[in-house]
C-alpha positions as CSV (number, residue, x, y, z in Angstrom):
1,M,-20.9,29.3,7.9
2,S,-18.7,26.3,7.3
3,I,-16.9,23.6,9.4
4,I,-13.5,22.0,9.1
5,F,-13.2,18.7,10.9
6,Y,-9.8,17.5,12.0
7,H,-8.5,14.1,13.1
8,N,-5.3,15.1,14.9
9,Q,-3.3,18.1,16.3
10,K,-1.4,18.6,13.0
11,Q,-4.6,18.9,11.0
12,Q,-6.0,21.3,13.6
13,E,-2.9,23.5,13.2
14,L,-3.1,23.4,9.4
15,A,-6.8,24.3,9.4
16,S,-6.2,27.2,11.8
17,Q,-3.3,28.4,9.7
18,S,-5.3,28.2,6.5
19,L,-8.2,30.1,8.1
20,Q,-5.9,32.9,9.2
21,E,-4.4,33.1,5.8
22,Q,-7.8,33.4,4.2
23,E,-8.9,36.1,6.6
24,K,-5.7,38.0,5.8
25,K,-6.2,37.6,2.1
26,L,-9.8,38.7,2.2
27,N,-9.2,41.3,4.9
28,A,-12.4,40.0,6.6
29,K,-13.5,37.5,9.3
30,V,-14.2,34.0,7.9
31,V,-16.9,32.3,9.8
32,T,-15.7,28.7,9.9
33,E,-15.7,26.4,12.9
34,I,-12.7,24.1,13.4
35,I,-13.7,21.1,15.5
36,S,-12.6,17.6,16.2
37,L,-14.1,14.8,14.2
38,T,-15.8,12.4,16.6
39,N,-18.3,10.4,14.5
40,F,-18.8,10.3,10.8
41,Y,-22.0,9.1,9.1
42,L,-22.5,8.6,5.4
43,A,-25.3,10.7,3.9
44,E,-28.4,8.9,2.7
45,N,-27.9,7.0,-0.6
46,Y,-29.8,9.6,-2.7
47,H,-27.2,12.2,-1.7
48,Q,-24.3,10.0,-2.8
49,K,-22.7,11.1,-6.1
50,Y,-25.7,13.3,-6.4
51,R,-24.7,15.0,-9.7
52,L,-24.0,11.7,-11.4
53,Q,-27.2,10.2,-10.2
54,Q,-29.1,12.9,-12.1
55,S,-28.0,11.3,-15.4
56,D,-29.8,8.1,-15.8
57,A,-27.5,6.8,-18.5
58,L,-24.3,7.4,-16.5
59,R,-25.8,6.2,-13.3
60,D,-27.0,3.0,-14.9
61,R,-23.7,2.3,-16.6
62,F,-21.7,2.7,-13.4
63,M,-24.3,0.6,-11.5
64,E,-23.6,-2.1,-14.1
65,I,-19.9,-1.8,-13.3
66,Y,-20.4,-1.5,-9.5
67,P,-23.6,-3.3,-8.7
68,N,-22.8,-3.1,-5.0
69,F,-23.8,0.4,-3.9
70,I,-20.8,0.7,-1.5
71,D,-18.5,-0.1,-4.4
72,F,-20.4,2.6,-6.5
73,I,-19.9,5.2,-3.7
74,N,-16.2,4.3,-3.2
75,S,-15.3,4.2,-6.9
76,T,-12.7,6.7,-8.0
77,A,-14.2,6.7,-11.5
78,V,-17.7,7.5,-10.2
79,T,-16.3,10.2,-7.9
80,R,-14.3,11.8,-10.7
81,V,-17.3,11.8,-13.1
82,N,-19.5,13.2,-10.4
83,G,-17.0,16.0,-9.9
84,F,-16.7,16.8,-13.6
85,I,-20.5,17.0,-13.9
86,G,-20.6,19.3,-10.9
87,G,-18.3,21.7,-12.7
88,N,-15.0,20.6,-11.0
89,G,-12.2,19.9,-13.4
90,T,-11.5,20.9,-16.9
91,C,-12.3,19.5,-20.3
92,E,-8.6,18.8,-20.8
93,Q,-8.4,16.8,-17.6
94,L,-11.5,14.8,-18.6
95,K,-10.1,14.1,-22.1
96,K,-6.9,12.7,-20.5
97,E,-8.7,10.2,-18.2
98,I,-12.1,9.4,-19.7
99,D,-10.9,6.2,-21.3
100,T,-10.2,4.8,-17.8
101,Y,-13.8,5.0,-16.6
102,G,-15.3,2.0,-18.4
103,L,-17.9,4.1,-20.3
104,T,-19.4,3.3,-23.7
105,E,-18.5,5.5,-26.6
106,P,-21.9,7.2,-26.6
107,L,-21.5,7.9,-22.9
108,K,-18.0,9.3,-23.4
109,K,-19.4,11.7,-26.0
110,F,-22.3,12.7,-23.7
111,L,-20.0,13.4,-20.8
112,L,-17.4,15.3,-23.0
113,D,-20.2,17.4,-24.5
114,R,-21.6,18.2,-21.1
115,V,-18.3,19.0,-19.4
116,C,-16.6,20.8,-22.3
117,E,-19.5,23.1,-22.9
118,L,-19.4,24.5,-19.3
């Protein structure tokens, strides 16, 4: 089961439309709730950027760049690297943007080796 949260009527309509399209495409019922977002709570720190935090070297480097944990969580670079490590994105995409992350050369090589071998 999954949940889609919406902020406004337009998002609710889009979510319902998307759900219907998926059901038609799959020719099956999709069990997904569509509900209004009332309160949002950040997950505990150990859940934040979970994949990236499993790599001590990458985590430590980004914590040097973003010593405030909220800045670490909100960093686009941290989010992108976490996504790549999690299997989202391609080797080609990573190669195009890796120089913008502030990583050392050994860490760039480590990340490229990990992502491009997937």
